[in-house]
C-alpha distance (Angstrom), angle and dihedral (degrees) to the residues before:
residue distance angle dihedral
M1 . . .
P2 3.81 . .
K3 3.82 116.4 .
R4 3.79 95.2 -112.7
H5 3.84 91.3 54.1
Q6 3.80 89.9 48.3
K7 3.81 90.5 49.8
R8 3.81 91.7 49.6
R9 3.81 90.1 49.1
N10 3.81 91.0 50.0
N11 3.81 89.8 51.3
Q12 3.81 91.0 49.8
V13 3.81 91.0 50.6
K14 3.83 90.9 49.0
A15 3.80 90.6 49.8
L16 3.80 92.0 49.9
S17 3.80 91.1 47.1
T18 3.80 90.6 50.6
R19 3.82 92.2 49.3
L20 3.81 91.3 50.0
K21 3.81 91.6 49.1
E22 3.80 90.9 49.0
K23 3.79 91.0 49.5
E24 3.80 91.4 49.0
E25 3.81 91.4 48.9
K26 3.81 92.5 49.5
I27 3.80 92.1 49.7
L28 3.82 91.9 46.6
R29 3.83 91.4 49.8
L30 3.79 90.1 48.9
L31 3.82 91.9 49.4
E32 3.80 89.3 48.5
R33 3.81 90.4 53.4
L34 3.81 89.5 47.2
A35 3.82 90.4 52.5
K36 3.83 90.4 49.9
E37 3.80 93.0 49.3
S38 3.77 90.5 48.1
A39 3.82 91.9 48.1
K40 3.82 88.7 53.2
G41 3.81 88.4 60.8
T42 3.79 103.8 -94.5
P43 3.81 106.3 138.5
I44 3.79 121.1 -135.7
I45 3.80 122.8 -141.8
V46 3.81 116.1 -149.0
E47 3.80 132.2 167.0
G48 3.79 104.7 -111.5
K49 3.78 149.5 -5.9
N50 3.84 93.0 -87.9
D51 3.80 88.0 59.2
I52 3.81 89.2 52.1
E53 3.81 91.1 50.2
T54 3.81 90.8 49.7
L55 3.81 93.1 51.1
R56 3.81 90.0 47.8
A57 3.82 88.9 51.7
L58 3.82 87.6 51.4
A59 3.85 90.0 55.3
V60 3.82 99.2 -101.1
K61 3.81 104.3 145.8
G62 3.82 107.7 171.2
K63 3.79 131.9 91.0
I64 3.80 113.5 -50.1
I65 3.79 119.9 -173.9
S66 3.78 120.7 -155.9
A67 3.80 111.7 -141.5
K68 3.78 99.3 -166.5
T69 3.80 107.3 32.6
G70 3.79 120.1 117.4
G71 3.79 98.2 4.1
R72 3.80 94.7 -62.1
S73 3.76 118.3 171.6
L74 3.77 128.1 -138.5
L75 3.81 88.2 -105.8
D76 3.83 91.2 54.4
V77 3.79 90.1 55.7
I78 3.82 93.4 46.4
S79 3.80 89.9 48.0
E80 3.82 91.9 52.1
V81 3.80 91.0 50.4
E82 3.81 92.1 48.1
K83 3.81 92.2 49.2
S84 3.80 90.9 52.6
G85 3.82 88.7 63.4
V86 3.80 96.0 -136.9
Q87 3.80 125.2 153.0
E88 3.82 94.9 -146.4
V89 3.80 139.0 26.3
I90 3.81 129.3 -166.7
L91 3.81 114.7 -130.1
L92 3.80 110.8 -150.5
L93 3.77 106.8 162.4
D94 3.78 125.7 150.6
F95 3.80 122.6 -66.5
D96 3.82 95.4 -127.1
R97 3.81 125.7 98.0
R98 3.81 94.6 -87.8
G99 3.78 92.1 46.8
K100 3.79 90.4 51.8
E101 3.82 90.6 50.0
W102 3.81 92.3 49.4
T103 3.80 90.8 46.8
K104 3.80 91.1 52.9
R105 3.82 93.4 47.3
L106 3.80 93.7 45.2
K107 3.80 91.3 47.7
Q108 3.81 91.8 53.3
N109 3.80 94.0 46.6
I110 3.80 94.7 43.8
E111 3.81 89.8 51.6
K112 3.82 89.4 51.9
A113 3.81 87.3 54.8
K114 3.85 88.2 55.4
I115 3.81 92.9 -113.0
K116 3.79 121.0 129.9
P117 3.82 113.4 -118.5
N118 3.81 110.7 -146.6
L119 3.81 111.0 -149.5
T120 3.81 96.0 164.0
F121 3.80 96.2 102.3
W122 3.81 93.2 43.2
T123 3.81 92.2 49.4
K124 3.81 95.4 46.0
L125 3.81 95.1 43.6
S126 3.77 91.0 47.4
G127 3.80 89.9 51.2
L128 3.80 92.9 48.6
V129 3.80 98.8 46.5
G130 3.81 96.3 35.7
K131 3.77 113.5 177.8
E132 3.82 92.0 -20.6
V133 3.82 93.4 86.2
K134 3.78 122.1 36.7
D135 3.79 99.4 177.5
I136 3.79 141.9 29.5
E137 3.80 92.5 -114.9
G138 3.82 89.1 61.4
L139 3.80 92.0 57.6
A140 3.83 97.6 86.6
T141 3.81 92.1 49.9
Y142 3.79 90.0 46.4
M143 3.81 90.7 53.5
E144 3.81 90.6 50.7
T145 3.81 90.7 49.5
L146 3.80 90.8 48.8
K147 3.83 91.0 51.9
R148 3.81 90.6 48.9
K149 3.82 92.1 50.4
I150 3.79 90.6 49.4
S151 3.80 92.5 49.8
D152 3.82 89.9 48.4
F153 3.81 88.9 59.6
T154 3.79 96.5 46.3
Protein backbone atom coordinates (compact mmCIF):
# COMPACT_ATOMS: atom_id res chain seq x y z
CA MET A 1 0.00 0.00 0.00
CA PRO A 2 1.42 3.41 -0.95
CA LYS A 3 2.31 5.74 1.94
CA ARG A 4 -0.39 8.28 1.17
CA HIS A 5 -3.10 5.56 1.26
CA GLN A 6 -1.69 4.27 4.54
CA LYS A 7 -1.71 7.80 5.97
CA ARG A 8 -5.31 8.35 4.88
CA ARG A 9 -6.30 5.01 6.45
CA ASN A 10 -4.56 5.95 9.70
CA ASN A 11 -6.45 9.26 9.74
CA GLN A 12 -9.75 7.46 9.16
CA VAL A 13 -9.03 5.06 12.02
CA LYS A 14 -8.15 7.98 14.33
CA ALA A 15 -11.36 9.76 13.38
CA LEU A 16 -13.44 6.66 14.05
CA SER A 17 -11.68 6.11 17.37
CA THR A 18 -12.34 9.72 18.36
CA ARG A 19 -16.03 9.45 17.43
CA LEU A 20 -16.40 6.26 19.47
CA LYS A 21 -14.70 7.86 22.48
CA GLU A 22 -16.95 10.91 22.21
CA LYS A 23 -20.02 8.70 22.01
CA GLU A 24 -18.89 6.70 25.04
CA GLU A 25 -18.23 9.88 27.02
CA LYS A 26 -21.65 11.33 26.16
CA ILE A 27 -23.42 8.13 27.19
CA LEU A 28 -21.42 7.91 30.44
CA ARG A 29 -22.22 11.56 31.28
CA LEU A 30 -25.89 10.92 30.57
CA LEU A 31 -25.91 7.80 32.77
CA GLU A 32 -24.18 9.79 35.52
CA ARG A 33 -26.90 12.46 35.34
CA LEU A 34 -29.54 9.72 35.39
CA ALA A 35 -27.97 8.22 38.53
CA LYS A 36 -27.95 11.66 40.20
CA GLU A 37 -31.59 12.33 39.34
CA SER A 38 -32.55 8.91 40.63
CA ALA A 39 -30.56 9.43 43.85
CA LYS A 40 -32.46 12.69 44.40
CA GLY A 41 -35.69 10.67 44.52
CA THR A 42 -36.99 10.82 40.96
CA PRO A 43 -38.28 7.33 40.14
CA ILE A 44 -37.48 5.69 36.82
CA ILE A 45 -40.00 3.55 34.93
CA VAL A 46 -38.55 0.72 32.82
CA GLU A 47 -40.15 -2.28 31.14
CA GLY A 48 -38.86 -5.27 33.08
CA LYS A 49 -36.60 -6.69 35.76
CA ASN A 50 -33.66 -7.14 33.32
CA ASP A 51 -33.81 -3.39 32.68
CA ILE A 52 -33.66 -2.79 36.44
CA GLU A 53 -30.64 -5.09 36.76
CA THR A 54 -28.89 -3.28 33.91
CA LEU A 55 -29.45 0.15 35.46
CA ARG A 56 -28.19 -1.17 38.82
CA ALA A 57 -25.07 -2.48 37.05
CA LEU A 58 -24.64 1.00 35.55
CA ALA A 59 -24.68 2.52 39.09
CA VAL A 60 -28.28 3.79 39.17
CA LYS A 61 -29.35 3.34 42.80
CA GLY A 62 -32.73 5.06 43.23
CA LYS A 63 -36.29 3.79 42.88
CA ILE A 64 -36.91 1.93 39.62
CA ILE A 65 -40.42 0.80 38.73
CA SER A 66 -40.97 -2.09 36.37
CA ALA A 67 -43.93 -1.47 34.06
CA LYS A 68 -44.39 -4.98 32.70
CA THR A 69 -43.40 -7.40 35.45
CA GLY A 70 -45.98 -9.79 36.89
CA GLY A 71 -48.86 -8.92 34.59
CA ARG A 72 -49.07 -5.30 35.72
CA SER A 73 -51.35 -2.97 33.83
CA LEU A 74 -50.69 0.59 32.80
CA LEU A 75 -53.08 1.70 35.56
CA ASP A 76 -51.09 -0.27 38.17
CA VAL A 77 -47.94 1.60 37.20
CA ILE A 78 -49.67 5.00 37.22
CA SER A 79 -51.19 4.19 40.61
CA GLU A 80 -47.78 3.28 42.07
CA VAL A 81 -46.31 6.55 40.80
CA GLU A 82 -49.22 8.57 42.21
CA LYS A 83 -48.94 6.87 45.62
CA SER A 84 -45.24 7.72 45.80
CA GLY A 85 -46.18 11.42 45.81
CA VAL A 86 -43.49 12.52 43.37
CA GLN A 87 -43.70 15.54 41.08
CA GLU A 88 -41.71 13.95 38.24
CA VAL A 89 -40.92 10.49 36.88
CA ILE A 90 -38.28 9.44 34.35
CA LEU A 91 -39.58 7.25 31.51
CA LEU A 92 -36.86 4.92 30.25
CA LEU A 93 -38.59 2.20 28.30
CA ASP A 94 -37.11 0.29 25.39
CA PHE A 95 -36.29 1.93 22.06
CA ASP A 96 -38.25 -0.57 19.93
CA ARG A 97 -41.78 -0.06 18.60
CA ARG A 98 -43.49 -1.46 21.71
CA GLY A 99 -41.30 0.60 24.00
CA LYS A 100 -42.16 3.73 22.07
CA GLU A 101 -45.89 2.91 22.32
CA TRP A 102 -45.65 2.30 26.07
CA THR A 103 -43.67 5.51 26.52
CA LYS A 104 -46.33 7.50 24.69
CA ARG A 105 -49.20 5.93 26.68
CA LEU A 106 -47.42 6.32 30.02
CA LYS A 107 -46.55 9.93 29.22
CA GLN A 108 -50.19 10.77 28.48
CA ASN A 109 -51.51 9.05 31.60
CA ILE A 110 -48.82 10.45 33.89
CA GLU A 111 -49.61 13.96 32.63
CA LYS A 112 -53.30 13.37 33.41
CA ALA A 113 -52.22 12.51 36.96
CA LYS A 114 -50.48 15.93 37.13
CA ILE A 115 -47.01 14.37 37.29
CA LYS A 116 -44.24 15.53 34.97
CA PRO A 117 -42.94 12.77 32.66
CA ASN A 118 -39.22 13.22 31.99
CA LEU A 119 -38.29 11.91 28.53
CA THR A 120 -34.91 13.65 28.33
CA PHE A 121 -32.82 10.59 29.14
CA TRP A 122 -34.86 8.33 26.85
CA THR A 123 -34.62 10.79 23.96
CA LYS A 124 -30.89 11.43 24.34
CA LEU A 125 -29.96 7.77 24.86
CA SER A 126 -32.06 6.75 21.90
CA GLY A 127 -30.32 9.36 19.77
CA LEU A 128 -26.86 8.25 20.90
CA VAL A 129 -27.29 4.51 20.49
CA GLY A 130 -29.50 4.68 17.39
CA LYS A 131 -30.45 1.29 16.02
CA GLU A 132 -27.51 -0.39 17.80
CA VAL A 133 -29.47 -0.89 21.04
CA LYS A 134 -33.15 -1.74 21.06
CA ASP A 135 -33.69 -2.09 24.80
CA ILE A 136 -32.41 -0.80 28.13
CA GLU A 137 -31.10 -4.22 29.13
CA GLY A 138 -28.75 -4.14 26.12
CA LEU A 139 -27.13 -0.91 27.30
CA ALA A 140 -24.48 -2.48 29.58
CA THR A 141 -23.36 -4.89 26.86
CA TYR A 142 -23.29 -2.04 24.36
CA MET A 143 -21.04 -0.01 26.67
CA GLU A 144 -18.66 -2.97 27.02
CA THR A 145 -18.58 -3.41 23.23
CA LEU A 146 -17.90 0.30 22.77
CA LYS A 147 -14.97 0.15 25.23
CA ARG A 148 -13.57 -2.90 23.43
CA LYS A 149 -13.80 -1.17 20.03
CA ILE A 150 -12.05 1.90 21.42
CA SER A 151 -9.24 -0.18 22.92
CA ASP A 152 -8.85 -2.04 19.60
CA PHE A 153 -8.09 1.29 17.91
CA THR A 154 -5.63 2.53 20.51
